N, C-alpha and C positions, 0 to 999 in steps of 0.2 A: 245549357248543358242539356245534349241530346244523347238519349239511351240507345244503345245497339239494338236492332230489330230483333237478333236472336233471342232476346229475354222478354220479349212480348209474349209468347206462349208459358211463359214461366209464372206460375202463380201460388202464392201459398195463402190466398185469399181467405179459404174456408177455415184452414186453420189458425189464421191469425185473427179472424173475426172471432171465432169460439174462445181463444184464449183473451181477449179483449174483454169479451162479455163475460167471461168467469172472473178476472180481475173487477170487474164495474160490479158484479154483484158480491163479490166477496169485501168489497168496500161498505156493501150496504149490511153488511153482518152475515151476510149468508153463509153457512160452513158449506162447504164444499167436498165432494168426492169425486176425484179426476180420473176418469176411466176413459182418457183419450189417448194420451201420448204412449205408446210401448216402451216405455223406460223402465229396465226392473227396478222394484225398490228394496231387494235384497242385496245383503254384500258378496262379493266373490269368496272363493274357498279360503281358509286362512294362509293355506301355502302359497297360494297365487300373490296374496298380498305380502307376505313375507318377501318373495322373489322380485316383486317390484321395488320394495325397500330396499333390499340389498342392493339392486341394480343402480338406483338413483344415488346411493352411498357411495358409489365405485367411480372415481373421478374419470377414470378411462373409458365410461360408457358415453362420453357428453361430444364426440366426436360425430361427423358424419356417419352415416349407417347406410350399406348396399342398398340398390333400388328393391332389387328382387328378395331381399330379406337376409337375416343368420343364417348361416349353412345349418347351424343345430336346430334352430327352429323348423327351416325346410324339413328336415329328417324328421322332425318331431311330427310335422303335419301329415309327412307320408307315412309313417307308421301309424299315425291314428287312423287314416284313411283305410289303411289294410286290416288293422285290427276292428274297425267300427262298421266300414262296407265293403271288406273283402275287395277292394280296389288297389290294384299294384302302382302305385307312382313313381317316376324317377324324379327324386328330389332336387336334382339339376335345372331339369328342363321342363318337368311338369307342374310346378309349385311355384307361385310368385305369392309373395306376402302383399298385403294390400293394407291402406289405412282406414279400417273399416271396409266391411264388402262394398258400401255405397261407393266406395272411390273406385273399383273394378265396375261395377253398376253403370256409375257416370261415363266413364271413360271408353269403356269398351266400345263404343260406336264411334268416337273419334280414330279409333286404328282400322274401323271397316267400315263406315260409310261415307260416301262422298256426297256432293251436294245434289239432293233431290232421290237417294237411295231409298229402298222404303226397309221397314221393320215391321214385324209382326208381335204386337202387343197386348196383352191382356187387358180385358176391361169387365170388370174392376182389376186396378193393380196398383202395388207401390207406386206413388208419383214419379220416382226418378226413372222408371222405366219409359215413360213418356218423353219425360223433361229431358233425359239423355239424349234422345232423338233429335229434339229441336236445338239442343246446342249445337250438333255434330251436322245441321242443316237437311236432316232426313225427313223422309215421309212416315206416315204411320198407317198401318192398317190395324183395327183395332179387332181381337179375336173375342168377342161377347162369351162371358161363362155365366151359364144358366145353371140354376137349382137343378133343373130335371136331366142335366146331364152331369152331374155331380160337379157343378163348377170346373169342368175339363175343356178346353178349346175342342170344337169339332172341326177337325182340319179337313174334312171333306168339304166343307163350307167355304173354304179359303178359294177363291176366283183363280184359277189357273194363271192366268194373266198377271196377277199379284204374284203368287208363288214364284214365277220364273223370275221376277224384279228383285223380290226379297233378298237381304244379306243375311239378316239376324232375325230370330225370334227367340222372346223374352219367356221363361216359365219360371215360376215359384211354388214349390209344394214341399212340406206344408205352407199354406195358401197364407199370405198377408194381402188383402184384409179378411177373406172369407173362411178362414181355416180349413178348406179342402184338402185333401191329400190325392195321391198319384200311385198308380200301382205299375208293374213291370208291362203289363199289355200295354198299357197306354204310352210308355216311355219307349216301348218297342215301335210303335205306330209313328212315335216324333222321331226316331232315327231312319225310319225307313223315307218318311217324306222329306226329311232334312237330307237327306243323300241324295233322292231324286231331284230336288231342286237346288244343290248347291247352297244350302243355308246353314248359318251357324248358329247353334242351338246355346243359349245361355241361361243357365240353372241356378237361380236363387235359394239354398238351401240352408237358411239362416234359423230355420226354426228345428233342426234336425233331432234336437234332444230334447225337444218340449213335447214328449208324445205320451200317451194315457193309454190303460186298458190293455198292455201287453204288445200294443202297436208300434212298430221301429220302421220312421222312414228308410228309403233307400235311397243310395246315391243315383244320379241320371248315369253317371259314369259304369257304375256296374251291368250295365246293358249292353250285349256284344255290338260293337261297332261304334258305341255312343262316342268314343275318344277321338274317333275319326272326324267327328263334325260338331264336338261338344264340348264346352268348359262348364265348371259349375264352380258357384262362389260359397264360402263358407264362413261364417261369422262366429267368434267368441262371445261378443255381446249379449246374446240372448243367453245360451248356454251356459256361459260362468259369470252371469252379473258383470259383466265388464263393459258395458255401453261407452262409457266415456274414455276407456282407455283408446278406443280406435284402433282394430287390429283385426284382420280377416285375411282371406287367402283366396286365390284363384286357381284353380287346379284344373288337368285334362290337355287338351288339344296343345302340342307344345309350339306349332307355329304361330296360334291365336295368341297365346302367351307373351310370345316373343315381340309381336307386334304392341299389345298393351305395354309391355315394358319399355318398349322406345318409345311411346307417350308417356308413360310416366317419369322416366328418366331426363324429360325434358320439361317436365314440369313441378316436381318434387325430388326430394332425396328419401332416403329408407327412412323406416318408422325408429321413434327413439328407442335405443337398445334395452334400456330398463322395461319396455312395455313389451317387447320382443319375449324378454327374459319370462316374463310373467304368464304371456302366451304358451310359453314351452311349458311352463309350470302345470298351468291348467288342463293342456292337451296330455300329460302324462300322467295326470293325476287318476286318482281312482273312478272308477265308473259308479261306485257307490253314490259319490255327491252328486252327480248327475241325476241318477235315478230319485234320488232324495228330493232334488228340486224339480224334478218333474211331479213328484208324487204332491208336492206343494201345490202347483197350479192345477194339478187333477182336483183337488180339494175344493179349489176356489173356482174353477169350473162348474163342478156341482152346484156348489151355494148357488152361483149367478143363474147358470140355466134352470136348474130345478125352481128355483125361487120366479124366474120369468115366465115358465111355464105355468106355475101355480096359479099366475095372474090371468093365465088365459091366453098368453104369447104363444106362438107355435115357433120354439127355436130348437134347433137341432142341437146335440152335444156334439162337438167337434174331439176328434181323435187325437189332434196336436195343435201346436201355437200357442200363443199367450193371448188368443184373441176368440171373441165371441161375436158371430154376425147374426143380428136379430133383424128381422121384418119390423117396419113400423106399422103403427096402428092405421086401416085403411082410410079413416077420416082426416088423415094428413094428406097434404099436396105434395110434399119433398121432404126428402131426411134433411135437411137443414131448418126447415118449418119445425119440423118433429124435435130434433135436437136442441134448438133454440128453446121452445117451450117447455124441454125435460130441465134444461139447465135452470131456467128461470123459477118453476114450479118446486123442484125439487134439489138444486144444486149437485147434481149428477152431472158429470160432463162427458159425453161421449163424442165421435166423429162422425159427421151424416157421412153416409157410405156416397155421396155425388163427389166427395172429395178424392177419389177413387176410380171416378169413371162413370160414364152414363149409366152402366148397367148396375151401379151400385146405388142410385137413388131411393130404392124401397127399402132401404136396410141403413141400420147404425152399425157402428164397430165399437164394443165394449173392449177394453185391453184390463186382463187380469191383474192389476199392477196393484193391488192394494191387499189387506188382510181379508180373511173370510169374515171376520166380525164387520170390517165395513163394508163388505159385500152384502151382508146380511142387512144392514142398516140401510143400506141402498135399494133393498128390495123392499124393505118396509115401507120407505118414503114413496118409490114409485107406485106402490101398490095403493096410496091414497090416491093417486089422481090417475092412474091409467091399469087400473084392475077391469080387463075386458071378461071377466066373467060377470059382472055387475049389469 
């Protein structure tokens, strides 16, 4: 059996190795604190669960659904964008539902990249950004994200010959893995750059509602001219603790959405209607619930970051996301070496930064996916082995 060449560059090796090591250590009796995968540990709002239950109980909901999503859901998404981001969307032409935002992140390249076409991808970045390019047969120019530039790509450093050939730029703020945020000035620079070189900008805003200390992430589409060259992927997974339900949306440039809809209509049908009904209930619910969820993550963030800093680490306190991006101790050669050592000594599981790209190899990613009590316990255990003040 010969495997296709297109998957040669697809690898979950680091994630798989860490998971296998976790299972192995757990069998030895080690109590694990898993801060690796960004899967919410809390339930969705009760009214969302109720909407899902009612939808599942309705026998009329078991037929094929529209690829673009239920009309009612697309109107709810449009209303949500207006109230949350002050962005006006046409629910018929500028909103397309997705089987989770990763659905759009993976397939958008198939709609726009021919064999050998270039895409501008952040490094470090969520793995699907680059894997999607490989599946489409494209080439990648990695835009390095450095702390000294607030983990924003420096567009002036992209070679002109690459910019002229690039067809897609992927961005993600609040960022996974480094939890950085972006402002209007940066987005305006992106719009001007994309228009100059005729590039489609895809902005992943999965962590829009997990923001702290009064900070509110803005939509890329709120920038004048962004809709001419841009789309944005939104997800209910993290904002409403619905990761397993697999529902998100892509909004913005109608021509881009139409192209993606064509791809999707040949790959899958629409999302199970009860899941769409649950997402509609989530988007139409009270803002108070999402604020309370953000407050929970803010408290967890404080416990973890303050704890690591008390041990002599130099960890910034993020304004948003469900992650903490922490530099590894200097005496380790790589993020993987440190993450493996940390797991074996303490039972605390994190993701090596190298899983997200070359520029991530001096960091590890902590996910805020357990109670503050468990995080306090993790800090206490880590302090026994990695107190950099000693």
